[in-house]
N, C-alpha and C positions, 0 to 999 in steps of 0.2 A: 868874045869867047870867055875871057876872064870873068866878066860879069855874070855870064850864064852859069859857069861852074860855081861861082859864089852863091848864086840864088839857089842852086840845087842842094848845095851843102848846108845852107842855112834854113831851108824850108822846114817848117815844123807845124804839125797839126795842133789845133787848139781843142783840148778836151775840157769839158766842164767837170766840176767836182762830182756831179751825179754820175757821169759816165765812168769816171775813174773808180768810184765806189762800186758800181755795177760790175766792172771788170773783176775786181777783187772778190766780190761776193760770189759771182758765178764760178770763179776758179776755186773758191773754198768749198762750194757745194759739190762740184764735180770731183774735187780732191777727196772729199768724204766718201764719194762713190768708189773711188780707187782704193781708199783705205779699207772699206768693207770687202771689196773684191779680194784684196791681198790677204786679209785675215781669213777669208773663207777658203781660198785655194792653198794656203800654206799652213797645214796643221802639223802638230808635233814639233820636233826639234828644228825643222826648216823655217819655222815662223820666227821672225825677229820684229818685236814691237818697235824698236828704235828705227829700223829700216822703214817700217810702215809709216811712222810719224814723219820720217824724212821725205817719203813720197808725197805726203800731204803738204808739207811746207814747201817742197820743191815746185809743186803745181802753182801755189800762190806766188812764190818767188819769181817764177818764169813769167807769169801774168803781169807782175809788177814791173819787171824789166821791160817787157814788150810795151806796157803802157807808157813808160818813161821814154822809150825810144821813139814810138809813134812812127812818123815818116821822116824823121830827121836822119839824113844819110850820114852826116858827120858824126853824130852821136852813136849811130849803129856801128860804124867802122871802129870807133874808139872802144866800144863795148866788146866787139869781136877781138880786137887786139889785146884787151885786158884779160879776157877769158882764155886766150890762147896760151898764156903763161902758166895757167893753173893746171896742175897734174893730179889726177885722181888715181889712187892706188888701192882703193877698196876692192877686195876680191868678191866676185859675184859667185855665190855658192850654187844658185839655182838658175838654169837658163831662162826660166820664166821671169826672173828679176829684171833682165834686160828689157823685156816687153813692158814691164811696169814703169821703168825709167823713161822709156820713149813715150809711153802713154802720158805720163805727167808732163813731159816737155811739150808734147803736141797740144794737150789741153790748155796748158799755160799760154802757149802762143796764140791759140784760137781765142781764148778769153781776153788776152791782152790787146788784140786787134778788134775785139767786139763781135767776133763771129761765133755767137753762142749756139747757133743752129748746128753748125758743123761739129763743134765740140760735144754737143749733147747727143747727136745721132751717132757719131763715131764712138763715144763712150758707151752708149747703149749697146752697140754691136759688139764691142770688145768685152763688155761686162757679160753679155749673154754667152759668148764663146767660152770665156773663162769659167762661167758658171756650169757649163756642160762638161768641159774637158779639163778644167783647172786642177782637179784632184787626181789626175792620171799619174801613176807612179811606176817606176821601173823596178818591179819586184818579181820579175820573171826569171831571175838568174840565181843559181845556187853555187856557193863556193865550198869545196870539199878540201879541208886543210888537215894534213897528216904529218906527224913527226915521228921518226923511228930511227933505229940504228942504221949505219951506212950500208950494211949488207942487204938490207931489205929494199933498196932503191929500185932495182929491176922487178922484183916480185910485186911490189906495190903498183908500179906503173902498169904492169901486165894485168893485175887484178882490176884496176879501174877501167882500162880500155876494153877488157873482155866483158865486164859487168854491164857497161853501157853500150857495148857493141860499136865502139868507135865514135859514139855521139857525145864526146866529151873533149874538152880542150885543156891542156896543161898550161897554166899561166906562169907559174913560178916554181923554181927549184933552187933551194938553198942547201948547200952541202958544207960539211966540216969534216974534220978527220974522223969523227966517230958517229955523226948523225947526219940525217938528210930531212929536209922539210919541203913538202910539195903542196902546191895549191892548184886545184882543178876547178874549172868552170863548166857548168852544165845548165841547160834550160830547165826551168821548173817543171814543165810538162813531161819532158824526157825523164827527169829524176823521179817524178811520181809514177810514171808508167813502169819503169824498170824495177823500182823498189817495191811496187805493189805486186809484181809477178814473179819475183825471184827471192832467193834466200837473203836473209838480213845482211846488208852490206857491212854494218859495224862488226858483226860477229866474224865475217870473213877477214876483215882487216886485222883484227886482234889475234886471229888464229895463225897469222903468218909468223908471229914471234914478238920480239921486243919493240912494240909500238908504244911510244910515250903518250900520244893523244891523237884523237881523230875527231875533228869538229866539222859540223855542217852549218853554214851560215847563209842566210838569205841576204843577197845584195840589194839594198834598199836606198831610196833617195833620202831616207832619214839619217843616213850616215854620211857626213860631209866633213872634209878636212878644213 
């Protein structure tokens, strides 16, 4: 039994230099595909060139690690133990970034074990999906931000709820001794429908009295913390 375990732990696949080079080249090519896809789907302020380069290098790095591990069980267990102590705290600004991280890891693993067919077919499918739906953004919400004197709290709330016929949500209310600030959220289509058929909302707001400001903001993916 002891000899059997020793043989399992010490087994190691023999790769030629040509096979190793092919693994890295394949990972680099598919990493470039991921790079192009990320650059296309992340326009404006959401695009990070540093993160995109990281995706490319992560693909090659994963393939390199898989090439080193091969079918050596002892080495793979040691690698898992080493990586388990590493803690990543980089904040993911866009939910699509998680997809790209997993994409790079999967491609790296496939190339590292020499399964280029799965890596290519999978990457082609993901690239096509992101090409079609990758530029979808959440720009269908409007934020109405108003700041006025404390006495206008109830009149302002009543005005917004009457104007949009209850199809609006109050998200924030900040009050002080003299002022009140409120933020309302409404769907873009509902906002356009009501504002197109009724008296100007801005005029009605300022007619109530001492209103410091009234802002209308489109909530977009371009704004990230």
